[in-house]
C-alpha positions, -999 to 999 in steps of 0.1 A, spaced: 0 0 0 14 34 -10 -14 55 5 2 85 23 -26 84 48 -17 49 60 -5 46 96 30 34 85 34 62 59 21 92 77 51 102 99 77 100 71 54 117 47 46 145 71 83 151 78 91 152 41 63 178 35 78 200 63 113 197 50 101 205 14 85 236 27 117 247 45 137 243 13 116 269 -5 136 300 -13 117 324 11 120 299 40 157 296 39 160 328 59 145 337 93 112 354 90 121 380 116 158 388 111 168 372 78 194 350 93 202 320 70 193 284 75 165 286 102 159 253 119 130 264 141 94 273 134 63 289 150 38 262 142 7 283 150 19 314 132 34 295 102 70 309 100 105 295 101 128 313 125 165 312 136 177 301 171 181 337 184 146 347 173 133 314 186 143 324 222 121 356 219 92 336 205 93 312 234 92 341 258 58 352 243 42 320 254 27 291 234 -6 310 232 10 335 209 38 314 193 42 277 196 79 270 189 90 236 175 123 224 161 121 214 125 144 183 131 141 175 168 105 178 177 75 157 168 49 175 147 13 166 143 -3 164 109 -25 194 119 6 215 127 23 207 94 -9 213 74 -12 247 91 24 256 81 17 245 45 -16 264 44 1 297 55 26 291 27 58 301 43 77 332 55 69 355 25 32 348 28 31 353 65 52 385 64 30 400 37 3 399 65 23 406 97 46 432 82 21 449 58 21 482 77 55 486 93 58 522 104 88 544 96 100 543 132 101 505 133 133 488 119 134 451 112 164 436 129 192 419 110 210 387 118 234 404 141 208 424 160 208 425 198 183 405 219 166 437 229 161 447 193 147 413 184 124 413 213 109 447 206 103 439 170 89 404 174 65 415 202 53 444 180 49 421 151 31 392 166 19 400 202 7 435 197 0 431 159 11 466 152 21 461 116 -12 443 106 -38 460 85 -63 472 112 -92 453 96 -73 420 101 -63 425 137 -79 399 158 -80 390 195 -49 373 208 -49 340 225 -48 357 259 -84 367 254 -96 333 244 -110 307 267 -84 280 277 -100 255 253 -91 277 223 -58 292 233 -38 269 212 -54 281 179 -30 310 178 -32 343 160 -24 331 125 -53 306 127 -77 334 132 -64 354 103 -64 324 80 -100 317 91 -109 352 80 -91 348 47 -106 314 40 -141 327 49 -138 356 25 -121 338 -4 -142 307 -1 -175 326 -1 -164 346 -31 -157 313 -49 -192 302 -41 -205 333 -59 -243 334 -61 -246 304 -38 -229 319 -8 -212 353 -9 -236 381 -12 -215 412 -4 -193 430 20 -201 449 51 -180 480 60 -182 488 97 -169 522 107 -163 525 145 -167 561 152 -164 566 189 -172 554 224 -188 574 252 -186 569 290 -170 535 287 -164 514 319 -133 518 340 -112 486 341 -78 500 352 -72 523 382 -88 553 367 -93 546 330 -92 518 304 -74 510 271 -104 500 249 -107 483 216 -136 466 198 -139 431 184 -166 423 158 -176 387 150 -197 376 120 -199 339 115 -163 326 115 -148 361 109 -133 383 136 -119 417 131 -106 442 157 -99 479 160 -68 495 173 -63 500 211 -69 535 223 -47 541 254 -62 556 286 -95 569 273 -130 564 284 -143 584 254 -122 571 226 -125 582 190 -115 556 164 -130 566 131 -117 533 119 -132 511 91 -133 474 92 -145 450 65 -164 417 67 -178 395 40 -214 384 42 -227 350 31 -262 336 31 -277 329 55 -262 357 77 -267 360 114 -262 388 140 -231 409 140 -217 406 175 -194 433 191 -174 432 223 -154 460 239 -123 450 258 -97 467 280 -62 458 268 -39 446 296 -3 438 289 3 414 318 -31 398 324 -63 388 306 -81 416 288 -112 426 307 -146 429 288 -162 463 288 -196 454 273 -211 438 243 -240 440 219 -256 423 189 -265 441 157 -294 429 135 -282 431 98 -315 422 83 -329 458 80 -298 469 62 -292 440 39 -328 432 30 -336 469 23 -305 472 1 -314 441 -19 -350 452 -23 -339 485 -40 -311 470 -61 -285 494 -74 -285 524 -50 -268 547 -75 -300 548 -94 -319 565 -65 -318 599 -49 -310 602 -12 -338 586 8 -347 563 37 -353 527 26 -356 509 60 -353 511 97 -342 490 127 -365 499 156 -354 504 192 -370 478 215 -366 462 249 -348 432 234 -320 451 215 -292 475 224 -304 504 203 -305 539 220 -326 553 192 -343 540 161 -317 533 134 -326 543 98 -313 526 67 -307 553 40 -293 557 5 -268 585 7 -247 595 -23 -255 563 -41 -246 541 -12 -267 522 14 -257 533 49 -269 530 85 -259 550 116 -262 531 148 -260 542 185 -255 513 208 -259 510 246 -234 484 256 -249 454 274 -238 435 306 -217 465 318 -222 494 341 -219 521 314 -208 528 278 -222 537 244 -208 530 210 -214 550 177 -211 530 145 -218 535 108 -225 505 85 -223 505 47 -235 477 25 -213 468 -5 -232 444 -28 -217 420 -53 -207 437 -85 -229 429 -114 
């Protein structure tokens, strides 16, 4: 029997797949400092790294980066499949280093431990170089049963959800939802006198996150996030957290947003560019939702938009101002 899935064939086949991936050109240098011949990897992030960067990755904890030796450690099929799905260092860096600021310098092979530590923590733990719409909650905020998924798993879930639904075309993917997080008001205190808030949105298997606003109970984000929408679509859930560097992030309230008024109204009218500015739908305030006021769905400048003012639930105080925009499939 030559089936690669057989019990006898699986370990050798898996090791060969990992070594073949390591031999690819972009994986012959450390993902974080470009040192040659990396022999270590972060299995949950999907990158090959050198011994010096490996030490920093270990210090982040396995919930952020699970470090394994390419040659000495035993790898599960799931871990190897995850590395292959990410595609290697170039693919991962195109995500994690997409938005490196001018003040951030990538370390070289001879960089000091402190330089490596600062860069690697910014890159993976704080996700400072990610496109804001792809920032997701880190393992610290997950329940213990899901900590081992890792940051890259969540990002790949988001990509798979978007690309897969687009491939489905008419059967699944129906459009994109742009969520603009405008500001928060009178948010709850979770530190000594203030909080460091950020917002996480979840729709189906997708999760996106705003940036963290330091020491502010009335933060202004004006930040746009993007989610793909497939049929059937459910509620859009939001959670506000207080970022903590050395402990679990504290929740500062949550709410569910009903997308049906926005999407069904938009679909009923078709191409919004054919209409003048007008109201086409409404989400009514009631005792069983988080609305502060009725939320109207409008065509504005040829686009379908909805402004929402939310009273955060399960918390002592806090409001959130949002603006949604429906972006239908192109004909």
